[in-house]
C-alpha positions as a Markdown table, in Angstrom:
| # | Residue | x | y | z |
|---|---|---|---|---|
| 1 | Unk | -15.1 | 44.1 | -34.7 |
| 2 | Unk | -12.5 | 41.5 | -34.0 |
| 3 | Unk | -9.1 | 42.5 | -35.3 |
| 4 | Unk | -6.0 | 40.4 | -36.3 |
| 5 | Unk | -2.5 | 41.2 | -37.6 |
| 6 | Unk | -2.4 | 44.7 | -36.1 |
| 7 | Unk | 1.0 | 46.1 | -35.3 |
| 8 | Unk | 1.0 | 48.7 | -32.4 |
| 9 | Unk | 3.7 | 51.0 | -33.8 |
| 10 | Unk | 3.6 | 54.7 | -33.3 |
| 11 | Unk | 2.6 | 55.1 | -37.0 |
| 12 | Unk | -0.2 | 52.6 | -36.5 |
| 13 | Unk | -1.5 | 54.4 | -33.4 |
| 14 | Unk | -1.7 | 57.6 | -35.4 |
| 15 | Unk | -3.6 | 55.7 | -38.2 |
| 16 | Unk | -6.0 | 54.4 | -35.6 |
| 17 | Unk | -6.7 | 57.9 | -34.4 |
| 18 | Unk | -7.7 | 58.8 | -38.0 |
| 19 | Unk | -9.9 | 55.7 | -38.2 |
| 20 | Unk | -11.7 | 56.2 | -35.0 |
| 21 | Unk | -12.2 | 59.9 | -35.6 |
| 22 | Unk | -13.5 | 59.2 | -39.1 |
| 23 | Unk | -16.0 | 56.7 | -37.7 |
| 24 | Unk | -17.2 | 59.2 | -35.1 |
| 25 | Unk | -17.6 | 61.8 | -37.8 |
| 26 | Unk | -19.4 | 59.5 | -40.3 |
| 27 | Unk | -21.6 | 57.3 | -38.1 |
| 28 | Unk | -21.3 | 58.9 | -34.6 |
| 29 | Unk | -20.4 | 57.2 | -31.4 |
| 30 | Unk | -17.2 | 56.9 | -29.4 |
| 31 | Unk | -14.9 | 54.4 | -31.1 |
| 32 | Unk | -12.1 | 52.6 | -29.3 |
| 33 | Unk | -9.4 | 50.1 | -30.0 |
| 34 | Unk | -7.8 | 47.6 | -27.6 |
| 35 | Unk | -5.1 | 45.0 | -28.4 |
| 36 | Unk | -3.3 | 42.3 | -26.5 |
| 37 | Unk | -0.2 | 43.5 | -24.7 |
| 38 | Unk | 2.5 | 40.8 | -25.2 |
| 39 | Unk | 4.8 | 40.8 | -28.2 |
| 40 | Unk | 6.9 | 43.6 | -29.6 |
| 41 | Unk | 5.7 | 46.7 | -31.3 |
| 42 | Unk | 6.4 | 45.2 | -34.7 |
| 43 | Unk | 4.7 | 41.8 | -34.0 |
| 44 | Unk | 1.1 | 41.0 | -34.9 |
| 45 | Unk | -1.5 | 41.6 | -32.3 |
| 46 | Unk | -5.2 | 40.8 | -31.9 |
| 47 | Unk | -8.0 | 42.9 | -30.4 |
| 48 | Unk | -11.2 | 44.8 | -30.9 |
| 49 | Unk | -12.6 | 47.9 | -32.4 |
| 50 | Unk | -16.0 | 48.9 | -30.8 |
| 51 | Unk | -18.4 | 51.8 | -30.2 |
| 52 | Unk | -18.1 | 52.6 | -26.5 |
| 53 | Unk | -21.4 | 54.5 | -26.6 |
| 54 | Unk | -23.1 | 51.1 | -27.3 |
| 55 | Unk | -20.9 | 48.7 | -25.3 |
| 56 | Unk | -18.5 | 48.7 | -22.4 |
| 57 | Unk | -15.6 | 46.3 | -22.5 |
| 58 | Unk | -15.0 | 44.7 | -19.1 |
| 59 | Unk | -12.4 | 42.3 | -17.6 |
| 60 | Unk | -10.4 | 42.2 | -20.9 |
| 61 | Unk | -7.4 | 40.0 | -20.8 |
| 62 | Unk | -4.9 | 38.0 | -22.8 |
| 63 | Unk | -6.0 | 34.4 | -23.2 |
| 64 | Unk | -2.9 | 32.3 | -23.2 |
| 65 | Unk | -5.1 | 29.3 | -23.6 |
| 66 | Unk | -5.7 | 30.3 | -27.3 |
| 67 | Unk | -2.0 | 30.2 | -28.2 |
| 68 | Unk | -1.5 | 26.5 | -28.7 |
| 69 | Unk | 2.3 | 26.9 | -28.0 |
| 70 | Unk | 1.7 | 28.5 | -24.6 |
| 71 | Unk | 1.6 | 26.4 | -21.4 |
| 72 | Unk | 0.6 | 29.1 | -18.9 |
| 73 | Unk | -0.1 | 32.8 | -18.3 |
| 74 | Unk | 3.6 | 33.6 | -17.9 |
| 75 | Unk | 4.2 | 33.1 | -21.6 |
| 76 | Unk | 1.1 | 34.2 | -23.5 |
| 77 | Unk | 3.1 | 35.0 | -26.7 |
| 78 | Unk | 5.1 | 31.8 | -26.5 |
| 79 | Unk | 6.6 | 30.7 | -29.9 |
| 80 | Unk | 6.1 | 34.3 | -31.3 |
| 81 | Unk | 2.4 | 33.5 | -31.6 |
| 82 | Unk | -0.6 | 35.4 | -30.4 |
| 83 | Unk | -2.7 | 34.7 | -27.4 |
| 84 | Unk | -6.4 | 35.3 | -27.7 |
| 85 | Unk | -7.7 | 38.6 | -26.4 |
| 86 | Unk | -11.1 | 38.4 | -24.7 |
| 87 | Unk | -13.5 | 40.4 | -22.5 |
| 88 | Unk | -17.1 | 41.0 | -21.6 |
| 89 | Unk | -19.1 | 43.3 | -23.9 |
| 90 | Unk | -21.8 | 44.9 | -21.8 |
| 91 | Unk | -24.5 | 46.9 | -23.6 |
| 92 | Unk | -25.2 | 50.4 | -22.5 |
| 93 | Unk | -28.9 | 49.8 | -23.2 |
| 94 | Unk | -30.7 | 47.9 | -20.4 |
| 95 | Unk | -32.0 | 45.1 | -22.6 |
| 96 | Unk | -29.2 | 44.8 | -25.2 |
| 97 | Unk | -27.3 | 41.6 | -26.1 |
| 98 | Unk | -24.4 | 41.0 | -23.7 |
| 99 | Unk | -21.7 | 38.5 | -24.5 |
| 100 | Unk | -18.1 | 37.4 | -24.0 |
| 101 | Unk | -15.9 | 37.6 | -27.1 |
| 102 | Unk | -12.4 | 36.5 | -27.9 |
| 103 | Unk | -10.4 | 37.6 | -30.9 |
| 104 | Unk | -7.9 | 34.9 | -32.2 |
| 105 | Unk | -5.1 | 34.4 | -34.7 |
| 106 | Unk | -3.8 | 30.8 | -34.6 |
| 107 | Unk | -0.5 | 29.5 | -35.9 |
| 108 | Unk | -0.2 | 29.7 | -39.7 |
| 109 | Unk | 1.4 | 27.0 | -41.8 |
| 110 | Unk | 0.9 | 23.4 | -43.0 |
| 111 | Unk | 3.8 | 21.7 | -41.1 |
| 112 | Unk | 3.1 | 19.2 | -38.3 |
| 113 | Unk | 4.1 | 21.8 | -35.7 |
| 114 | Unk | 1.7 | 24.4 | -37.1 |
| 115 | Unk | -1.2 | 21.9 | -37.4 |
| 116 | Unk | -0.6 | 20.5 | -33.9 |
| 117 | Unk | -0.4 | 24.0 | -32.4 |
| 118 | Unk | -3.7 | 24.9 | -33.9 |
| 119 | Unk | -5.3 | 21.7 | -32.6 |
| 120 | Unk | -4.0 | 22.5 | -29.1 |
| 121 | Unk | -5.7 | 25.9 | -29.3 |
| 122 | Unk | -9.0 | 24.2 | -30.4 |
| 123 | Unk | -8.8 | 22.0 | -27.4 |
| 124 | Unk | -9.0 | 25.1 | -25.2 |
| 125 | Unk | -12.3 | 26.6 | -26.4 |
| 126 | Unk | -13.9 | 25.2 | -23.2 |
| 127 | Unk | -11.3 | 27.1 | -21.1 |
| 128 | Unk | -12.7 | 30.4 | -22.6 |
| 129 | Unk | -16.2 | 29.4 | -21.8 |
| 130 | Unk | -15.1 | 28.6 | -18.2 |
| 131 | Unk | -13.7 | 32.1 | -17.8 |
| 132 | Unk | -17.0 | 33.6 | -18.9 |
| 133 | Unk | -19.3 | 31.1 | -17.1 |
| 134 | Unk | -19.7 | 33.0 | -13.8 |
| 135 | Unk | -21.6 | 35.8 | -15.4 |
| 136 | Unk | -22.1 | 35.0 | -19.1 |
| 137 | Unk | -23.1 | 32.0 | -21.2 |
| 138 | Unk | -23.0 | 33.6 | -24.6 |
| 139 | Unk | -19.4 | 33.3 | -25.9 |
| 140 | Unk | -18.1 | 34.2 | -29.4 |
| 141 | Unk | -14.6 | 33.2 | -30.5 |
| 142 | Unk | -13.8 | 34.7 | -33.8 |
| 143 | Unk | -10.8 | 35.5 | -36.1 |
| 144 | Unk | -8.2 | 33.8 | -38.2 |
| 145 | Unk | -8.1 | 30.1 | -37.3 |
| 146 | Unk | -5.7 | 29.4 | -40.2 |
| 147 | Unk | -7.5 | 26.2 | -41.1 |
| 148 | Unk | -5.1 | 25.3 | -44.0 |
| 149 | Unk | -4.6 | 21.6 | -43.3 |
| 150 | Unk | -1.4 | 19.7 | -42.9 |
| 151 | Unk | 1.2 | 18.8 | -45.6 |
| 152 | Unk | 2.5 | 15.3 | -46.3 |
| 153 | Unk | -0.1 | 13.5 | -44.2 |
| 154 | Unk | -2.9 | 14.6 | -46.5 |
| 155 | Unk | -5.1 | 16.7 | -44.2 |
| 156 | Unk | -6.8 | 19.3 | -46.5 |
| 157 | Unk | -8.1 | 22.7 | -45.4 |
| 158 | Unk | -11.6 | 21.4 | -45.7 |
| 159 | Unk | -10.8 | 18.4 | -43.5 |
| 160 | Unk | -9.3 | 20.7 | -40.8 |
| 161 | Unk | -12.4 | 22.8 | -40.9 |
| 162 | Unk | -14.5 | 19.7 | -40.3 |
| 163 | Unk | -12.1 | 18.8 | -37.4 |
| 164 | Unk | -12.7 | 22.2 | -35.9 |
| 165 | Unk | -16.4 | 21.8 | -36.3 |
| 166 | Unk | -16.4 | 18.4 | -34.5 |
| 167 | Unk | -14.1 | 19.7 | -31.8 |
| 168 | Unk | -16.2 | 22.8 | -31.2 |
| 169 | Unk | -19.3 | 20.6 | -30.6 |
| 170 | Unk | -17.4 | 18.5 | -28.0 |
| 171 | Unk | -15.9 | 21.4 | -26.1 |
| 172 | Unk | -18.0 | 22.2 | -23.1 |
| 173 | Unk | -20.6 | 23.7 | -23.0 |
| 174 | Unk | -20.8 | 23.0 | -26.8 |
| 175 | Unk | -20.0 | 25.4 | -29.6 |
| 176 | Unk | -21.3 | 25.9 | -33.1 |
| 177 | Unk | -19.1 | 26.8 | -36.1 |
| 178 | Unk | -21.1 | 29.2 | -38.2 |
| 179 | Unk | -21.2 | 28.3 | -41.9 |
| 180 | Unk | -19.9 | 31.1 | -44.2 |
| 181 | Unk | -21.4 | 32.3 | -47.5 |
| 182 | Unk | -19.5 | 32.4 | -49.8 |
| 183 | Unk | -17.1 | 29.8 | -48.3 |
| 184 | Unk | -13.9 | 31.7 | -48.5 |
| 185 | Unk | -12.4 | 34.5 | -46.5 |
| 186 | Unk | -9.0 | 35.1 | -48.1 |
| 187 | Unk | -7.0 | 34.8 | -51.3 |
| 188 | Unk | -3.6 | 33.2 | -51.7 |
| 189 | Unk | -2.0 | 33.0 | -55.1 |
| 190 | Unk | -5.2 | 34.3 | -56.6 |
| 191 | Unk | -7.3 | 31.4 | -55.1 |
| 192 | Unk | -9.8 | 31.6 | -52.4 |
| 193 | Unk | -9.6 | 29.8 | -49.0 |
| 194 | Unk | -11.6 | 29.6 | -45.8 |
| 195 | Unk | -9.3 | 30.5 | -42.8 |
| 196 | Unk | -11.5 | 32.8 | -40.7 |
| 197 | Unk | -14.3 | 31.5 | -38.6 |
| 198 | Unk | -16.9 | 32.5 | -36.0 |
| 199 | Unk | -17.6 | 30.0 | -33.3 |
| 200 | Unk | -20.4 | 30.6 | -30.8 |
| 201 | Unk | -21.7 | 28.7 | -27.8 |
| 202 | Unk | -24.6 | 26.5 | -29.0 |
| 203 | Unk | -27.0 | 28.1 | -26.5 |
| 204 | Unk | -26.6 | 31.6 | -27.9 |
| 205 | Unk | -30.2 | 32.2 | -29.0 |
| 206 | Unk | -29.4 | 35.8 | -30.2 |
| 207 | Unk | -27.5 | 34.6 | -33.3 |
| 208 | Unk | -29.7 | 35.3 | -36.3 |
| 209 | Unk | -28.1 | 33.3 | -39.1 |
| 210 | Unk | -24.9 | 31.9 | -40.5 |
| 211 | Unk | -22.0 | 34.1 | -41.3 |
| 212 | Unk | -21.7 | 36.3 | -44.4 |
| 213 | Unk | -18.4 | 37.0 | -46.1 |
| 214 | Unk | -18.1 | 40.4 | -47.7 |
| 215 | Unk | -15.5 | 42.4 | -49.7 |
| 216 | Unk | -13.8 | 41.1 | -52.8 |
| 217 | Unk | -14.2 | 37.5 | -51.7 |
| 218 | Unk | -18.0 | 37.9 | -52.1 |
| 219 | Unk | -17.6 | 40.0 | -55.3 |
| 220 | Unk | -15.6 | 37.2 | -56.9 |
| 221 | Unk | -17.7 | 34.4 | -55.3 |
| 222 | Unk | -14.5 | 32.7 | -54.3 |
| 223 | Unk | -13.6 | 32.0 | -57.9 |
| 224 | Unk | -9.9 | 32.2 | -58.9 |
| 225 | Unk | -8.9 | 35.8 | -59.9 |
| 226 | Unk | -7.1 | 36.4 | -63.1 |
| 227 | Unk | -5.1 | 39.6 | -63.8 |
| 228 | Unk | -4.4 | 42.2 | -61.1 |
| 229 | Unk | -5.8 | 41.6 | -57.6 |
| 230 | Unk | -8.4 | 44.1 | -56.3 |
| 231 | Unk | -7.2 | 47.3 | -54.6 |
| 232 | Unk | -8.5 | 46.1 | -51.2 |
| 233 | Unk | -6.2 | 43.0 | -51.5 |
| 234 | Unk | -3.2 | 45.1 | -52.4 |
| 235 | Unk | -3.7 | 48.0 | -50.0 |
| 236 | Unk | -5.8 | 46.7 | -47.1 |
| 237 | Unk | -5.7 | 42.9 | -46.5 |
| 238 | Unk | -5.5 | 39.5 | -48.2 |
| 239 | Unk | -8.5 | 38.6 | -45.9 |
| 240 | Unk | -12.1 | 39.6 | -46.3 |
| 241 | Unk | -14.5 | 40.6 | -43.5 |
| 242 | Unk | -16.7 | 37.8 | -42.2 |
| 243 | Unk | -19.9 | 39.1 | -40.5 |
| 244 | Unk | -22.5 | 37.5 | -38.2 |
| 245 | Unk | -25.7 | 39.2 | -37.1 |
| 246 | Unk | -27.1 | 39.0 | -33.5 |
| 247 | Unk | -30.3 | 40.3 | -32.1 |
| 248 | Unk | -29.7 | 43.4 | -30.1 |
| 249 | Unk | -31.8 | 41.9 | -27.3 |
| 250 | Unk | -30.7 | 39.7 | -24.4 |
| 251 | Unk | -32.5 | 36.3 | -24.6 |
| 252 | Unk | -30.7 | 34.6 | -21.7 |
| 253 | Unk | -33.0 | 32.7 | -19.4 |
């Protein structure tokens, strides 16, 4: 599970202990959490939650390239933004699906600066593939892309998603933006929007289908919500989980 907007405070660390232990008790396994390291304890971080009995996380690192404000590894959190956080997920079963994943949370906002910073991050999808290329061709870059468009110049959120889709195709070795059903992943002012995305290298044969959005976004089918917002919105997150299924079998040739 790719995570965004996580604050590594002592209170949060205690909460994660409760979460991982509850997962172990309910579904079994050995659940772990890893986050990017730059930024203060009260700033938002990205990372992963995974079952270490099923997968080993190797060569994990901050990906400064996925912070559009950063110009190099010395400032991965430049502009008070998040770098990507990536690593190789190696299955403990001999024939399981192995892949490189990066969790992202791009610049939020509709100003020219916000929009341009996101575009700079989109331009570096190929850099992530290059990091993985020596040992892995299946790359998944997922999280909050904040595709909300640009004000004043008339770029809508839908148009930015199309720009991302076109850019993904052109970034070596070629990526595919998975369509989402229903086509919203968060609510703002009681209206649904599509900000969270899953992008995979086009040669990833293990992907089974397009992405599915769950939670109250699916329950409300992205329609505007009248009255009080659902408890999950108020207590957990204004975003809904977006899920993609992959075959648990390595199909690399």
